[in-house]
C-alpha positions in Angstrom: -77.0 151.3 134.1 -80.4 153.1 134.2 -79.9 154.4 130.6 -78.8 150.9 129.4 -82.0 149.4 130.8 -84.2 152.1 129.2 -82.4 151.6 125.9 -82.8 147.9 126.0 -86.5 148.3 126.8 -87.0 150.6 123.8 -84.8 149.0 121.2 -84.9 145.3 121.8 -87.8 143.2 120.5 -89.5 141.0 123.1 -88.7 137.9 121.1 -84.9 138.7 121.1 -84.6 140.2 124.6 -82.9 137.8 127.0 -85.2 136.6 129.8 -84.6 138.5 133.0 -82.2 140.9 131.4 -84.2 144.0 132.3 -84.6 142.8 135.9 -80.8 142.2 136.2 -80.1 145.6 134.9 -82.6 147.2 137.3 -80.9 145.4 140.2 -77.4 146.5 139.1 -78.7 150.0 138.6 -80.1 150.1 142.1 -76.8 148.9 143.6 -74.8 151.4 141.6 -77.2 154.3 142.6 -76.9 153.2 146.3 -73.1 153.1 146.2 -73.1 156.4 144.3 -75.4 158.1 146.9 -73.2 156.7 149.7 -70.1 158.1 148.0 -71.5 161.5 147.5 -72.8 161.8 151.0 -69.5 160.6 152.4 -67.5 163.0 150.3 -69.6 166.0 151.4 -69.2 164.8 155.0 -65.5 164.5 154.6 -65.2 168.1 153.4 -67.2 169.1 156.5 -64.8 167.0 158.6 -67.5 164.7 160.0 -66.1 161.7 161.8 -68.9 159.4 160.4 -67.6 160.3 156.8 -64.1 159.3 157.8 -65.4 155.9 159.0 -67.3 155.5 155.7 -64.1 156.1 153.7 -62.4 153.4 155.9 -65.1 150.9 155.1 -65.4 151.9 151.4 -61.6 151.7 151.1 -61.6 148.1 152.3 -64.4 147.2 149.9 -62.7 148.9 147.0 -59.4 147.2 147.8 -61.0 143.7 148.1 -62.9 143.8 144.8 -60.1 145.5 142.9 -57.7 142.7 144.1 -60.0 140.0 142.8 -60.6 141.9 139.5 -56.9 142.4 138.9 -56.1 138.7 139.7 -58.9 137.6 137.3 -57.5 139.7 134.5 -53.9 138.5 135.0 -55.2 134.9 135.3 -57.0 135.2 132.0 -53.8 136.3 130.3 -51.7 133.4 131.8 -54.2 130.5 131.5 -54.9 129.5 127.9 -58.6 129.8 126.9 -60.6 128.6 123.9 -59.7 130.1 120.5 -60.8 133.6 119.9 -63.3 134.6 117.2 -61.8 135.4 113.8 -62.7 139.1 114.1 -60.8 139.5 117.5 -57.0 139.7 117.3 -54.9 138.3 120.2 -53.2 141.7 120.7 -56.6 143.4 121.2 -57.6 140.7 123.7 -54.4 141.1 125.6 -54.6 144.9 125.5 -58.2 144.9 126.9 -57.2 142.7 129.9 -54.0 144.6 130.5 -56.0 147.8 130.6 -58.6 146.4 133.0 -55.8 144.9 135.2 -54.2 148.4 135.4 -57.4 150.1 136.3 -58.0 147.4 139.0 -54.5 147.8 140.4 -55.2 151.6 140.6 -58.4 150.9 142.5 -56.5 148.6 144.8 -53.9 151.3 145.6 -56.6 153.9 146.2 -58.5 151.5 148.5 -55.4 150.6 150.5 -54.5 154.3 150.8 -57.9 155.3 152.2 -57.9 152.3 154.5 -54.5 153.2 156.0 -54.7 157.0 155.9 -58.1 157.5 157.5 -57.2 155.0 160.2 -54.2 157.0 161.4 -54.4 158.5 164.9 -53.5 162.0 163.6 -56.2 161.9 161.1 -58.7 160.7 163.6 -57.8 163.6 165.9 -58.3 166.1 163.1 -61.8 164.9 162.6 -62.7 164.6 166.2 -61.4 168.2 166.9 -62.0 169.6 170.4 -65.0 167.4 171.1 -64.6 165.0 173.9 -63.7 161.5 172.7 -66.7 159.2 172.4 -66.7 156.2 174.7 -65.4 153.1 173.1 -68.1 150.9 171.4 -68.4 147.4 172.7 -70.2 146.3 169.5 -67.6 144.9 166.9 -67.4 147.0 163.7 -66.9 143.9 161.6 -70.2 142.5 162.8 -72.0 145.7 161.8 -70.4 145.7 158.3 -71.3 142.0 157.8 -74.8 142.6 159.0 -75.4 145.3 156.4 -73.9 143.2 153.7 -76.2 140.4 154.6 -79.2 142.7 154.5 -78.3 144.2 151.1 -77.4 140.9 149.6 -80.6 139.2 150.9 -82.7 142.1 149.6 -81.2 141.6 146.1 -81.8 137.9 146.3 -85.4 138.5 147.2 -85.9 140.7 144.1 -84.2 138.1 141.9 -86.6 135.4 142.9 -89.4 137.4 141.2 -87.8 136.9 137.8 -87.6 133.1 137.9 -83.8 132.7 137.7 -82.6 129.1 138.0 -80.5 128.2 141.0 -77.4 126.0 141.1 -77.3 124.3 144.5 -74.7 121.6 145.3 -74.2 121.1 141.5 -77.9 120.5 141.0 -79.9 123.0 138.8 -83.2 124.0 140.4 -85.7 125.8 138.2 -89.2 127.2 138.5 -91.1 127.6 141.7 -88.6 125.5 143.6 -85.8 127.9 142.7 -87.9 130.9 143.8 -88.8 129.1 147.0 -85.2 128.4 147.8 -84.1 131.9 147.0 -86.9 133.3 149.3 -85.8 131.0 152.1 -82.1 132.0 151.7 -83.1 135.7 151.6 -85.2 135.3 154.8 -82.3 133.6 156.6 -79.9 136.3 155.5 -82.2 139.1 156.5 -83.0 137.5 159.8 -79.3 137.1 160.6 -78.3 140.6 159.5 -81.2 142.4 161.3 -80.9 140.2 164.3 -77.2 140.9 164.8 -77.8 144.7 164.5 -80.5 144.2 167.2 -77.8 142.3 169.3 -79.5 138.9 169.3 -77.0 136.2 170.1 -78.9 133.5 168.1 -78.7 135.7 165.0 -74.9 135.4 165.2 -75.1 131.6 165.2 -77.6 131.8 162.3 -75.1 134.0 160.3 -72.3 131.5 161.0 -74.4 128.7 159.7 -75.5 130.7 156.7 -71.9 131.4 155.6 -70.9 127.9 156.3 -73.6 126.7 154.0 -72.3 129.1 151.3 -68.7 127.7 151.6 -70.0 124.1 151.3 -72.0 125.1 148.2 -69.0 126.8 146.6 -66.8 123.8 147.4 -69.3 121.5 145.7 -69.1 123.6 142.5 -65.3 123.4 142.5 -65.0 119.7 143.4 -68.0 117.9 141.9 -67.5 116.9 138.2 -69.6 118.7 135.6 -70.6 121.6 137.9 -69.1 124.4 135.8 -70.6 123.0 132.7 -74.1 123.1 134.3 -73.3 126.6 135.6 -72.4 127.8 132.1 -75.6 126.4 130.7 -77.5 128.3 133.3 -75.7 131.5 132.3 -76.5 130.9 128.6 -80.1 130.1 129.5 -80.6 133.4 131.5 -78.5 135.7 129.3 -79.7 134.4 125.9 -77.8 136.0 123.0 -75.7 138.1 125.3 -74.0 135.1 126.9 -70.3 134.7 125.9 -69.9 132.2 123.1 -66.6 130.8 124.5 -65.9 128.4 127.4 -66.1 130.3 130.7 -64.9 127.5 133.0 -61.7 129.4 134.0 -63.6 132.6 134.7 -66.3 130.8 136.6 -63.7 128.8 138.6 -61.9 132.1 139.6 -65.3 133.7 140.5 -66.3 130.8 142.6 -62.9 130.6 144.4 -63.0 134.4 145.0 -66.5 134.1 146.4 -65.5 131.3 148.6 -62.6 133.4 149.9 -64.9 136.4 150.6 -67.4 134.2 152.4 -64.6 132.5 154.4 -63.2 135.9 155.4 -66.6 137.0 156.7 -67.1 133.7 158.5 -63.6 134.1 160.1 -64.4 137.7 161.2 -67.7 136.6 162.7 -66.2 133.7 164.7 -63.4 136.0 165.9 -65.9 138.6 167.0 -68.1 136.1 168.8 -66.9 137.0 172.3 -67.1 140.8 172.1 -70.5 140.5 170.3 -71.9 138.3 173.1 -70.5 140.7 175.7 -72.2 143.6 173.9 -75.5 141.7 173.9 -75.2 141.0 177.6 -74.5 144.6 178.4 -77.7 145.6 176.6 -79.7 143.1 178.6 -78.3 144.4 181.9 
């Protein structure tokens, strides 16, 4: 990702370079480097039989399994649902072969993620990493709340960076541009950061803020799927921001799958937050006492 951004910076002319493309590559490169650093540190810790590394592999296995499942489902759906005609220089067999290959890779990632998630959660494996050390007292703070808090913090930080590049925003099927879009992105980033940091600091009101934040996200995703013309406007936004790099074909099926998958992920996090409300409140009360 870093080399791609450098190559685009050097090779592409400013007139033909899509608006915001370098900023998007910089954001993606930062995310890839962060996950890579986390993976390297966790692998080294696993070789040293550190229990925190085992927990990292449990979390990373869950994330890998979730994203691999949606990627595989998207590839298989693209093969089943008819799309717009392919360009003349692209054969149907090549199109099918590419999606079959990506589906196979995604299914492999799904299998690895589930393997890590199950294997590193087994009691015998836990005992091997704890060793002769006395067992740590059980934590009252829900692990799901910790993971969602960090996802909120990282996602809000990325959103805060995106507002600097003037990306348009599609909110309840309405395209918002210019300073209004930047202001809304800043507001959403501030809410997400406040909720994530507040829950890590064991603030009960931050949990309620996070529930409202995810509820807002589900309503926005539902509006994209239900209101007429939403995916057409979303495709225009993609073509506007990506320029010549935007796909020339109709992306409604892909965008519908992406929106539905995003709504499922947000709904899962909302469900976990609501389910963990009671132990989270108890952990906050213990801290106050």
